[in-house]
MARTOR-836456 format. One line per 3 residues: number of its first residue (from 1); for each residue x negated, y negated, z of C-alpha. Coordinates in steps of 0.05 Angstrom, whole numbers. Layout:
<rs>
NUM) X:Y:Z  ...
</rs>
This chain:
<rs>
1) -823:-1671:597  -834:-1627:535  -774:-1607:492
4) -801:-1536:488  -790:-1529:563  -718:-1551:554
7) -707:-1496:503  -727:-1444:555  -719:-1378:519
10) -737:-1402:450  -787:-1354:420  -837:-1407:403
13) -879:-1399:467  -945:-1364:473  -965:-1345:543
16) -1032:-1373:567  -1045:-1357:640  -987:-1385:680
19) -967:-1434:626  -944:-1428:555  -967:-1464:493
22) -918:-1491:443  -935:-1466:374  -910:-1531:345
25) -946:-1583:388  -996:-1539:426  -975:-1572:493
28) -982:-1529:555  -921:-1529:600  -904:-1485:661
31) -850:-1432:650  -816:-1373:683  -803:-1336:618
34) -840:-1273:601  -887:-1257:544  -863:-1284:477
37) -885:-1267:407  -920:-1313:359  -868:-1335:308
40) -878:-1391:257  -837:-1453:265  -805:-1443:197
43) -771:-1380:222  -738:-1413:282  -665:-1428:286
46) -650:-1489:243  -618:-1526:302  -680:-1523:346
49) -725:-1538:287  -685:-1601:272  -685:-1622:345
52) -760:-1612:349  -774:-1655:289  -725:-1709:310
55) -757:-1713:379  -830:-1705:361  -833:-1715:288
58) -891:-1677:257  -927:-1624:298  -992:-1665:304
61) -961:-1733:319  -966:-1762:389  -907:-1810:385
64) -869:-1823:450  -804:-1788:459  -746:-1816:422
67) -686:-1833:465  -637:-1819:409  -664:-1747:402
70) -654:-1735:476  -583:-1759:472  -571:-1716:410
73) -596:-1654:445  -555:-1670:506  -492:-1675:465
76) -509:-1610:429  -520:-1573:495  -452:-1598:519
79) -480:-1632:582  -439:-1693:599  -494:-1735:631
82) -531:-1795:608  -604:-1804:624  -615:-1859:677
85) -657:-1919:661  -729:-1912:682  -750:-1955:742
88) -789:-2017:725  -863:-2009:722  -862:-1935:709
91) -866:-1941:635  -806:-1894:631  -845:-1832:613
94) -849:-1793:679  -777:-1802:696  -757:-1782:626
97) -796:-1717:634  -763:-1699:700  -694:-1713:672
100) -708:-1671:611  -736:-1615:654  -672:-1610:696
103) -628:-1612:635  -669:-1557:601  -663:-1511:660
106) -588:-1519:662  -583:-1507:587  -626:-1444:592
109) -580:-1416:647  -519:-1428:605  -551:-1397:544
112) -563:-1333:584  -487:-1322:585  -488:-1295:514
115) -533:-1237:536  -484:-1221:592  -427:-1221:543
118) -466:-1179:493  -484:-1128:546  -412:-1123:569
121) -389:-1112:498  -440:-1057:486  -424:-1022:552
124) -350:-1027:541  -356:-999:471  -398:-940:496
127) -348:-925:552  -290:-928:502  -326:-881:455
130) -341:-832:511  -268:-833:534  -246:-821:462
133) -293:-761:456  -266:-731:520  -194:-738:496
136) -213:-709:429  -243:-647:462  -179:-637:501
139) -138:-632:437  -127:-562:405  -165:-540:343
142) -122:-550:282  -176:-530:232  -139:-466:215
145) -80:-507:190  -119:-551:142  -86:-514:85
148) -19:-544:105  -44:-614:87  -83:-608:22
151) -142:-652:3  -101:-689:-47  -54:-718:6
154) -83:-789:-5  -73:-782:-80  -3:-757:-68
157) 12:-813:-20  4:-863:-76  57:-825:-117
160) 108:-818:-60  156:-875:-52  151:-890:23
163) 213:-933:22  255:-874:-4  223:-829:48
166) 239:-878:104  311:-883:80  316:-806:80
169) 298:-803:153  355:-811:204  365:-881:231
172) 350:-895:304  422:-915:314  445:-848:287
175) 397:-811:333  420:-853:391  491:-833:377
178) 471:-760:383  440:-771:451  485:-759:511
181) 506:-811:561  454:-797:615  490:-840:666
184) 553:-800:657  515:-735:660  482:-758:725
187) 550:-774:755  577:-706:733  518:-669:763
190) 526:-707:828  599:-688:828  584:-614:814
193) 532:-614:869  582:-640:919  632:-588:897
196) 582:-532:905  560:-555:973  633:-561:995
199) 649:-491:970  589:-458:1003  600:-494:1069
202) 675:-490:1069  679:-565:1083  700:-623:1039
205) 646:-658:1001  647:-719:1046  659:-724:1120
208) 730:-733:1137  746:-798:1172  806:-812:1214
211) 841:-843:1154  826:-784:1107  852:-733:1158
214) 919:-768:1152  923:-755:1076  977:-709:1053
217) 969:-638:1025  996:-661:956  938:-709:949
220) 889:-652:961  921:-608:908  918:-665:859
223) 846:-676:875  829:-603:863  863:-603:795
226) 827:-666:775  761:-634:797  775:-574:753
229) 790:-618:694  724:-655:704  686:-589:705
232) 719:-566:641  705:-633:609  633:-629:631
235) 624:-560:600  654:-584:535  608:-644:534
238) 547:-601:546  567:-552:492  582:-608:443
241) 515:-640:458  478:-575:447  512:-563:381
244) 495:-634:359  422:-622:375  424:-556:339
247) 452:-588:276  401:-643:279  344:-593:286
250) 370:-551:228  375:-613:184  305:-634:202
253) 278:-564:189  312:-563:122  281:-629:103
256) 213:-604:127  220:-542:84  236:-584:23
259) 177:-630:34  129:-572:44  155:-538:-18
262) 143:-602:-58  71:-607:-32  56:-534:-47
265) 87:-538:-116  44:-599:-131  -16:-557:-109
268) 4:-500:-155  7:-546:-215  -68:-558:-211
271) -77:-621:-169  -119:-581:-121  -134:-507:-125
274) -152:-470:-61  -159:-399:-38  -104:-384:12
277) -126:-338:68  -83:-280:90  -37:-298:146
280) -42:-267:215  21:-225:206  -3:-200:138
283) -68:-175:169  -28:-139:223  20:-109:172
286) -38:-81:133  -62:-45:195  7:-14:205
289) 9:8:131  -58:43:137  -35:78:200
292) 28:100:165  -12:130:108  -62:160:157
295) -12:202:195  59:209:169  79:243:234
298) 66:179:274  3:197:312  7:184:386
301) -57:142:379  -16:91:341  9:48:398
304) 9:-18:361  71:-60:372  128:-66:322
307) 201:-82:330  243:-19:322  315:-32:302
310) 361:24:325  436:30:330  496:72:315
313) 517:80:242  554:18:216  538:-20:281
316) 510:-79:240  436:-69:251  419:-80:178
319) 461:-143:178  423:-169:238  357:-155:203
322) 382:-192:141  401:-252:184  331:-253:213
325) 301:-247:143  351:-299:117  369:-258:55
328) 417:-201:37  362:-153:17  390:-84:37
331) 439:-39:0  509:-45:28  566:5:34
334) 630:12:73  625:65:126  574:109:90
337) 501:120:107  458:70:69  392:71:107
340) 363:139:90  290:126:109  252:78:155
343) 241:9:123  184:-32:150  196:-106:138
346) 139:-156:150  167:-226:161  122:-286:151
349) 127:-359:134  113:-384:64  131:-439:16
352) 178:-396:-26  231:-346:-5  205:-282:-38
355) 200:-207:-24  152:-155:-51  135:-82:-39
358) 67:-59:-13  52:-18:-76  80:-66:-127
361) 59:-134:-153  129:-158:-171  158:-215:-130
364) 233:-218:-120  259:-289:-115  309:-286:-57
367) 342:-350:-79  368:-317:-143  426:-268:-140
370) 400:-226:-197  333:-215:-162  370:-198:-98
373) 412:-146:-135  348:-117:-166  314:-114:-98
376) 373:-77:-67  374:-28:-125  299:-16:-119
379) 304:-3:-44  361:46:-56  321:83:-110
382) 260:88:-65  302:115:-8  334:169:-52
385) 266:186:-82  235:196:-13  290:244:8
388) 272:315:-9  320:363:-41  369:392:8
391) 358:335:58  397:272:75  345:228:108
394) 270:221:103  214:202:151  174:169:94
397) 167:94:108  183:41:55  140:-21:65
400) 169:-89:46  145:-160:58  191:-221:62
403) 163:-292:62  201:-357:67  204:-425:101
406) 223:-422:174  221:-346:180  194:-321:247
409) 131:-278:241  140:-206:262  142:-133:238
412) 209:-96:242  226:-24:225  298:-10:205
415) 316:62:222  374:105:198  436:97:240
418) 448:147:295  508:193:280  550:238:325
421) 578:285:272  550:315:207  600:304:152
424) 610:338:84  552:328:37  500:319:92
427) 446:369:110  461:410:172  401:382:209
430) 415:309:192  435:290:263  373:322:294
433) 327:292:241  353:221:255  344:232:330
436) 273:257:320  254:197:275  284:148:325
439) 249:180:384  182:182:346  184:106:336
442) 212:89:405  164:132:445  108:84:427
445) 98:48:494  85:-18:459  144:-15:411
448) 198:-67:422  267:-34:417  321:-77:387
451) 383:-40:407  444:-58:365  513:-45:394
454) 579:-55:357  622:-100:399  686:-83:362
457) 688:-11:387  694:18:456  629:18:495
460) 641:90:515  632:112:443  561:87:440
463) 507:139:427  446:96:418  448:67:489
466) 436:134:520  379:148:472  347:80:487
469) 354:89:563  316:155:556  258:123:518
472) 255:59:561  290:73:627  266:9:660
475) 282:-36:601  214:-69:598  212:-71:522
478) 285:-68:502  328:-125:474  402:-112:471
481) 444:-143:415  520:-142:414  546:-151:343
484) 616:-168:316  632:-211:377  687:-245:338
487) 724:-180:329  710:-161:401  741:-226:427
490) 801:-217:382  814:-143:399  796:-140:473
493) 850:-156:523  797:-172:576  742:-218:551
496) 705:-207:617  685:-139:589  640:-175:539
499) 610:-213:597  595:-148:632  561:-121:570
502) 515:-181:560  499:-183:634  477:-110:632
505) 530:-86:680  570:-40:635  517:4:602
508) 469:47:643  410:20:602  367:-39:622
511) 339:-93:577  294:-154:576  349:-196:546
514) 420:-193:521  446:-229:459  513:-236:424
517) 515:-250:350  564:-253:292  539:-228:224
520) 597:-249:180  669:-231:166  653:-163:137
523) 652:-183:64  592:-159:22  592:-222:-20
526) 579:-271:37  516:-312:34  469:-323:92
529) 488:-397:97  562:-382:100  549:-330:154
532) 509:-380:194  564:-432:189  617:-381:209
535) 575:-359:269  564:-431:291  638:-449:284
538) 659:-386:322  615:-398:382  632:-472:383
541) 706:-456:390  699:-391:429  726:-388:499
544) 669:-340:516  620:-397:514  668:-450:537
547) 688:-410:600  615:-394:616  620:-319:601
550) 562:-328:552  503:-374:560  481:-418:503
553) 412:-385:496  446:-316:489  484:-330:424
556) 467:-337:349  416:-298:309  371:-360:309
559) 359:-353:384  353:-278:376  298:-283:324
562) 259:-333:366  264:-288:427  244:-225:388
565) 185:-261:356  159:-287:423  166:-218:454
568) 131:-186:394  70:-231:396  65:-226:471
571) 62:-150:465  11:-156:409  -36:-199:449
574) -31:-153:509  -45:-88:472  -83:-98:408
577) -153:-100:438  -140:-37:477  -118:-2:413
580) -181:-27:378  -223:6:432  -185:72:423
583) -201:73:348  -273:55:362  -281:116:407
586) -246:159:356  -294:135:302  -354:153:346
589) -328:224:357  -315:236:283  -383:209:262
592) -417:254:313  -380:315:287  -400:300:216
595) -474:291:233  -475:357:269  -438:398:217
598) -455:365:150  -521:328:160  -543:332:86
601) -477:315:53  -447:248:38  -381:229:70
604) -336:236:9  -261:232:21  -209:270:-19
607) -204:217:-74  -280:213:-82  -285:289:-84
610) -230:291:-136  -268:243:-180  -330:285:-174
613) -292:349:-192  -258:312:-250  -325:295:-281
616) -349:367:-274  -286:394:-308  -292:345:-365
619) -364:365:-375  -343:438:-379  -290:421:-431
622) -340:383:-472  -385:444:-472  -334:480:-516
625) -354:435:-574  -425:462:-569  -404:534:-586
628) -434:555:-653  -388:573:-712  -419:642:-717
631) -401:656:-645  -329:633:-655  -320:675:-718
634) -351:738:-688  -306:734:-627  -244:718:-667
637) -256:774:-718  -268:826:-664  -207:806:-622
640) -162:801:-682  -180:871:-706  -169:899:-637
643) -101:868:-637  -78:891:-706  -117:957:-716
646) -63:1001:-687  -11:971:-733  -57:979:-794
649) -73:1052:-780  -6:1075:-755  42:1035:-798
652) 3:1022:-862  -56:1069:-874  -29:1137:-848
655) 40:1132:-881  9:1111:-947  -48:1163:-944
658) -2:1220:-930  34:1210:-997  -22:1247:-1034
661) -10:1203:-1095  -52:1144:-1117  5:1103:-1146
664) 50:1115:-1087  -8:1098:-1040  -21:1030:-1072
667) 53:1014:-1076  65:1032:-1003  4:992:-982
670) 25:929:-1020  96:930:-993  75:941:-921
673) 20:889:-924  69:837:-952  119:852:-896
676) 64:849:-844  38:782:-870  106:750:-871
679) 129:770:-802  73:789:-753  3:774:-777
682) 2:697:-770  32:701:-700  -18:753:-679
685) -76:712:-707  -55:649:-669  -46:688:-605
688) -116:715:-613  -144:646:-626  -109:616:-565
691) -132:672:-520  -203:665:-545  -202:590:-529
694) -177:605:-459  -230:658:-447  -286:613:-472
697) -260:555:-428  -257:602:-368  -327:628:-384
700) -358:559:-385  -324:541:-319  -350:606:-288
703) -420:590:-313  -417:521:-282  -393:551:-217
706) -457:589:-211  -501:527:-221  -501:503:-148
709) -431:477:-155  -388:460:-95  -340:517:-80
712) -291:466:-52  -269:453:-124  -251:525:-141
715) -176:518:-128  -173:452:-165  -209:479:-227
718) -166:540:-230  -103:498:-225  -127:450:-279
721) -145:508:-325  -77:542:-316  -37:478:-324
724) -77:456:-385  -67:523:-419  6:521:-401
727) 15:453:-433  -26:469:-495  12:491:-556
730) -19:509:-623  -3:464:-681  59:491:-715
733) 35:471:-784  -25:516:-776  18:579:-778
736) 46:563:-847  -21:548:-877  -51:610:-844
739) 4:654:-873  -12:631:-943  -87:642:-933
742) -76:712:-906  -28:731:-961  -77:710:-1015
745) -134:747:-981  -94:813:-978  -71:808:-1050
748) -143:808:-1076  -162:881:-1087  -224:873:-1130
751) -292:891:-1100  -345:855:-1140  -411:885:-1115
754) -441:945:-1081  -455:910:-1014  -381:895:-1007
757) -365:968:-1023  -415:993:-971  -388:944:-919
760) -317:968:-931  -339:1041:-925  -376:1026:-861
763) -316:989:-833  -270:1047:-853  -316:1098:-823
766) -322:1061:-757  -248:1053:-752  -233:1126:-768
769) -285:1151:-720  -256:1108:-665  -186:1134:-679
772) -211:1206:-682  -244:1197:-615  -180:1170:-584
775) -140:1227:-614  -187:1280:-586  -182:1248:-518
778) -106:1252:-521  -109:1326:-541  -157:1341:-485
781) -110:1310:-434  -53:1351:-463  -88:1420:-458
784) -130:1407:-397  -203:1426:-383  -237:1478:-426
787) -272:1540:-399  -338:1504:-387  -307:1449:-345
790) -266:1500:-307  -329:1539:-288  -374:1480:-276
793) -325:1432:-240  -277:1482:-209  -217:1455:-246
796) -155:1492:-267  -101:1479:-318  -31:1461:-297
799) 28:1504:-323  46:1450:-372  -26:1445:-397
802) -27:1520:-404  35:1519:-448  7:1463:-490
805) -59:1499:-498  -23:1562:-524  18:1518:-571
808) -45:1484:-595  -78:1551:-611  -17:1573:-651
811) -12:1507:-690  -87:1507:-706  -78:1576:-736
814) -22:1547:-780  -67:1489:-803  -121:1537:-823
817) -72:1575:-867  -44:1511:-898  -100:1459:-903
820) -57:1412:-946  2:1415:-900  45:1352:-894
823) 51:1310:-832  115:1341:-809  133:1413:-790
826) 193:1446:-821  248:1476:-776  231:1547:-796
829) 158:1534:-780  178:1508:-711  219:1571:-700
832) 162:1616:-722  113:1583:-674  164:1588:-618
835) 176:1662:-630  102:1676:-633  93:1642:-566
838) 152:1678:-535  120:1743:-557  62:1724:-513
841) 109:1708:-456  104:1633:-465  169:1595:-463
844) 162:1530:-502  208:1474:-522  214:1453:-596
847) 200:1380:-577  135:1399:-544  115:1437:-607
850) 128:1376:-651  91:1330:-604  31:1375:-602
853) 33:1382:-678  31:1306:-687  -35:1299:-649
856) -66:1360:-682  -47:1338:-752  -72:1267:-737
859) -140:1296:-718  -140:1340:-779  -123:1282:-825
862) -175:1235:-794  -228:1289:-803  -209:1297:-876
865) -209:1221:-885  -280:1216:-856  -303:1270:-904
868) -271:1233:-962  -304:1168:-937  -372:1202:-942
871) -356:1222:-1014  -335:1151:-1032  -403:1123:-1013
874) -425:1141:-1083  -359:1123:-1117  -371:1048:-1130
877) -396:1064:-1200  -332:1101:-1218  -289:1047:-1185
880) -323:992:-1224  -312:1028:-1291  -242:1051:-1273
883) -257:1125:-1281  -200:1170:-1259  -228:1226:-1217
886) -183:1257:-1164  -241:1272:-1118  -266:1200:-1120
889) -202:1160:-1118  -223:1113:-1063  -160:1072:-1055
892) -166:1076:-979  -235:1043:-984  -203:986:-1023
895) -149:979:-969  -201:973:-914  -239:923:-956
898) -177:880:-964  -165:885:-888  -237:867:-873
901) -236:807:-921  -171:783:-890  -203:787:-821
904) -264:746:-843  -222:692:-877  -173:688:-818
907) -230:683:-768  -261:627:-809  -195:590:-814
910) -181:597:-739  -251:573:-723  -241:510:-763
913) -176:497:-728  -208:508:-661  -268:463:-671
916) -233:408:-710  -166:404:-673  -150:451:-616
919) -213:439:-573  -199:365:-575  -126:375:-559
922) -146:420:-501  -193:366:-476  -137:316:-480
925) -90:362:-442  -143:371:-388  -150:296:-381
928) -74:288:-375  -71:343:-323  -127:310:-284
931) -93:243:-287  -27:273:-264  -61:309:-207
934) -98:246:-188  -32:208:-180  -1:264:-140
937) -27:257:-69  8:319:-45  -22:360:-102
940) -92:336:-85  -80:354:-12  -62:425:-33
943) -120:436:-80  -177:401:-43  -176:428:28
946) -222:445:85  -248:415:150  -301:376:112
949) -249:341:70  -204:326:129  -262:299:170
952) -283:252:114  -211:229:106  -204:214:181
955) -271:177:182  -251:132:124  -183:116:154
958) -209:103:224  -263:57:198  -214:19:156
961) -165:13:214  -220:-11:261  -245:-63:212
964) -175:-89:200  -161:-92:274  -225:-130:287
967) -208:-180:233  -138:-188:261  -164:-197:333
970) -214:-250:309  -158:-288:273  -114:-280:334
973) -167:-312:379  -176:-369:330  -102:-383:330
976) -103:-388:406
</rs>
């Protein structure tokens, strides 16, 4: 028998036909094994290699089998048999082979057990893995909450003392003490069941035997009293057990908050920085904020859920909201109206107890009293600011977010308290305004109405219950809250009345649930923790709960907040997708209208249009700096002379020229010019400069308007121009310097060359001709049409014009007789003229004669002055050499030269002030006005109007709302 056959499955066999060949000895032996691979002997297992060499020696040796090797192999294969001695004469070899063959087969079968065990292990491991995968798929997806356990948790675990943490947790014995005696509870429930069955059937709990029927009536009474005591004891045990559980839960929640706060604070210090995603409630609150800005009148399309807190004034609704938010965040007052506008409060969970407004980046730490006081003050200021003059309440919503550990996620809107009477100091329509605001919020079919009722007053005095029953008659979305239950229990003679209220039997309104809460003792300095302790102690000792009038789940603000939050999220999940579809349809309608009406225009909303108009206006202002100095000076000089010419002619030139004396003329001129310069001239000059700047600014804006500019900006540009001009004030120092310059210019009376002389004569001639023309027009209006106009145009003179014409003829005759007549008529001359007219049957008044004489003499004087001006054209030679010639005393030419020079210098000075200072100041004023208008939403709405603007605004808002809603719905599905 070959040893290779005993090995069986050893991989040293090479199949040859129906036999195998040993690679070591090349012997052919029969086998039932399959095909084996050729493997060198050196790579075999050391055990089989050693056995092979002990039994055969070398591979090529043909030594007989060694008995010791066979025994060694037998002991190694754990077969307790000894080979029998060979029969005599056989040589021992054949028998040895048979014995070895049988042992080898047995060893091969036993060696196959390892494959069975290996297969079982592999199959069992695969089955276990498959079962684990199935269980893993059944678990919810907690990937959204990975931020709760940061990546550094393993690093942090090395720093945390686990022994201290284990000691901080409650002991099992302490927890076991809090657990009730379940055996005792079972006995009590069995006892109560027997009592109930006996009461309903009218029979005793157990069948009466012959012995029990003989019991006395006294024993029955004693038994009933003992049963009642057991029931009372059972109720007390249940209440005590519930309160113990409640305390334990609160303690564990508090410890959980502290641990989470430590972890997040470690994260903030830089161990691991991560980007925190917006929470689900924050996404929902953003949608509500956009809707509030989109339509302040609460559009009926806005049917998204929110919790609307309504109640009578001073019913305690704000206190309930503070208990839910776990902070005293609202202004407080005794009996007076504190909530003057809706306040939207978004509650969410966070590591720190903070509050912040929607439009402000400041966080108020609600654990610090100074921040709480600042927050209350800020809310009060915002409320008063939102109330318009002459009103008491406002419909403008104030948006506030409150985050903190353990706060239930929801959105609440605190409304002004409903009143029954308008008191002194309130607007007459305050009551109706509060009703309209409350109805506007409650008419939303998906709004949850949190109806607050004061339990310390008579139920018949309630106003809000009737209002709520009108908005939600079936009570499908109303939660009723009875406040001040401690005062109600103390004041009411019949506590069952409270039971009727919380069971919905006293008020006509219906509700999903009824709750009774206590929000403190009425002191404004109470903290939230002290109010919670007081509420817990009250209900623990209250007979309302002990006698079963109130159920345990109906009391405390903790249970109320949980119920409101569950109802809120249920309503959100049921309605949010429907509202998203509504806004999607609205967006399609608006986009279709835009494509049909404004196909070539971009969809620019009011803010984008304002920015476009702002750039255009600033470009127009910058264009002022491109005006040439010559243009400025020409305009200023012309406008200034138009403004002061009347004063110069009437008050300076004519009075001085009528003196008929050169010395008196110059003296009069110098005095009057000095007075004019000190009092009027600088003011007039600055007025002219400011008006010129305005006109040029308006001219540039008008020119831009014609260059394919959008007419939608006309109202805005006009308002910006008016407001900028209104704010602009000329530099006060400019007036003093201008006065000095003008005074020096008028004092200089020396004409140095002939061109200056000719320019002065030309200026004088133009001025006198203009005045003469105006005077002749006045005389023509006085006397009426002449004979030519009467014949050609069929016009007639009025009686007054006829009298004036006769007076004019008589006065002209007087002027011809006295060519050097003075400016005023003497009394005897007036009488003479009057008598001459009366002789011709013309009755005339002396005042009319003097008035007519003034215009005639003015024309006569101007004609003489023009004649003298023509003579002075050749008088520069005499003026330069100071010749005294009465016919060529051209002092009036010198006066006009002084005036002309003053106009040139003043125009130059004003131009410098305009280009160097005032244009820049005007540009600055325009920028300030544009910035102020940009911050005033109401102003922009008034100045940028039209269907195109409103359509673009609606499109932008609807798209934003739809995108926010889709993001919120996606996050909501992930949370599920």
